C-alpha positions in Angstrom: 93.3 101.2 -113.5 94.8 104.3 -114.4 98.7 104.7 -114.3 101.2 107.2 -113.0 101.8 109.9 -115.8 105.0 111.0 -116.0 105.9 114.6 -117.2 108.9 117.0 -117.2 108.9 120.2 -115.3 108.5 121.5 -111.8 106.1 119.6 -109.5 105.3 122.6 -107.6 103.6 124.1 -110.2 101.0 121.7 -111.5 98.8 122.3 -114.5 95.7 120.6 -113.6 92.6 121.8 -112.5 90.8 121.2 -109.0 92.4 120.0 -105.6 96.2 119.3 -105.8 98.4 117.5 -103.0 102.1 118.3 -103.5 104.1 115.3 -101.9 107.5 115.1 -101.1 109.9 113.1 -98.5 111.5 114.7 -95.5 114.1 113.7 -92.9 113.3 112.7 -89.4 116.2 115.0 -88.0 114.3 118.6 -88.6 116.6 119.5 -91.6 115.0 121.4 -94.5 117.6 122.9 -96.8 118.4 120.7 -99.8 116.6 119.1 -102.7 113.4 119.4 -103.8 112.3 121.4 -100.4 114.1 124.2 -101.9 111.6 124.4 -104.7 109.0 124.3 -102.4 110.3 126.9 -100.3 110.8 129.3 -103.2 106.9 129.4 -103.8 105.5 129.1 -100.3 107.2 129.7 -96.5 104.7 127.8 -94.6 105.6 124.1 -95.6 109.0 124.7 -94.1 107.6 126.9 -91.2 105.5 124.4 -90.4 108.0 121.5 -90.7 110.3 123.0 -88.3 107.7 123.7 -85.7 106.3 120.1 -86.1 109.9 118.9 -85.6 110.4 121.2 -82.6 107.5 120.0 -80.9 107.9 116.3 -81.9 107.6 115.3 -78.2 103.8 116.2 -78.2 102.9 115.1 -81.6 103.5 112.6 -84.2 106.6 113.7 -85.5 108.6 110.5 -87.0 109.0 108.0 -89.7 106.0 107.5 -91.6 104.0 110.6 -90.2 102.6 112.9 -92.9 101.9 116.7 -92.3 99.5 118.6 -94.4 100.1 122.2 -95.3 97.3 124.3 -97.4 99.3 126.6 -99.2 96.6 127.8 -101.5 93.0 127.5 -102.0 93.2 124.3 -104.0 96.6 123.5 -103.1 98.2 121.4 -100.3 101.9 120.3 -99.4 102.3 117.1 -97.8 105.6 117.0 -95.7 106.0 113.0 -95.5 109.0 111.8 -92.9 110.6 109.1 -95.0 114.0 109.3 -94.3 116.3 108.6 -91.4 119.1 111.3 -91.1 120.4 113.1 -94.2 123.7 111.0 -94.8 124.7 107.8 -96.5 126.6 105.7 -93.8 127.4 102.4 -92.0 123.5 101.8 -92.2 123.2 102.5 -96.1 121.1 105.3 -97.6 118.9 107.5 -95.7 115.3 106.4 -97.4 113.0 104.3 -95.4 110.8 102.3 -98.0 108.5 101.0 -95.0 107.9 104.8 -93.9 107.5 105.8 -97.5 104.7 103.4 -97.5 102.9 104.2 -94.3 103.1 107.8 -95.2 101.7 107.1 -98.8 98.5 105.2 -97.0 98.1 108.6 -95.2 98.1 110.3 -98.3 95.8 108.3 -100.4 93.4 109.1 -97.3 93.8 112.8 -97.4 93.7 112.9 -101.0 90.7 110.7 -101.3 88.9 112.9 -98.7 90.0 116.0 -100.5 89.2 114.6 -103.9 92.7 115.8 -105.1 94.9 114.6 -107.4 98.9 114.2 -106.3 102.1 115.5 -107.5 105.3 114.6 -106.9 109.1 114.5 -107.9 110.3 111.0 -107.7 110.1 110.9 -104.2 112.8 109.4 -102.1 115.4 108.9 -105.0 117.2 112.1 -104.7 119.3 112.8 -101.5 117.5 109.8 -99.7 119.3 107.4 -101.9 116.3 105.5 -102.8 115.6 103.4 -105.9 112.2 104.5 -108.1 112.2 100.5 -108.8 111.1 100.2 -104.9 108.8 103.4 -104.7 107.0 103.2 -108.0 105.0 100.0 -106.8 104.0 101.7 -103.6 102.8 104.5 -105.2 100.6 102.4 -107.7 99.6 100.2 -104.4 98.6 103.1 -102.2 97.4 105.7 -104.8 96.6 104.8 -108.2 94.9 101.3 -107.0 92.5 103.8 -105.2 91.8 105.8 -108.1 93.8 108.8 -107.2 95.3 110.6 -110.2 99.1 110.9 -109.7 101.6 112.6 -111.7 105.7 112.5 -111.2 107.6 115.4 -112.3 111.0 115.0 -113.7 113.0 118.1 -113.6 114.5 119.1 -117.3 118.0 118.0 -117.3 120.6 120.9 -117.6 122.0 121.3 -121.2 119.1 119.7 -122.5 
């Protein structure tokens, strides 16, 4: 069984051939403006536009924790907007990350990646602004994606000053 590949770089610029899905975690309140989504929006306007419409029309669609929206941005590139955090602030209920929702979303991501014959590329999802721990997210990725034979690359952005 293959493992997760870790590289330093930008997850919005995967340097592999074939169909690619760039996966990231979104919140459940329609906010898009901090963290990895900024890198996505710098490259393509469609994921943000689609996410905002998905949230706006949530009364009549599947928007909510664990849901995934797939947005095609190039002939061989898709962005997966995965709803995996409740709100955006750490408060009395703890950090915004919702591991169960990320796990559910990863299952949906695996189905889509398999159907497309795609590799998956992502930052350390749920571990930035969402406040999650990679030690909890990584096993879910291994279980949901790697075990199904999907190639997964995780990107760590270069540290400032290094």
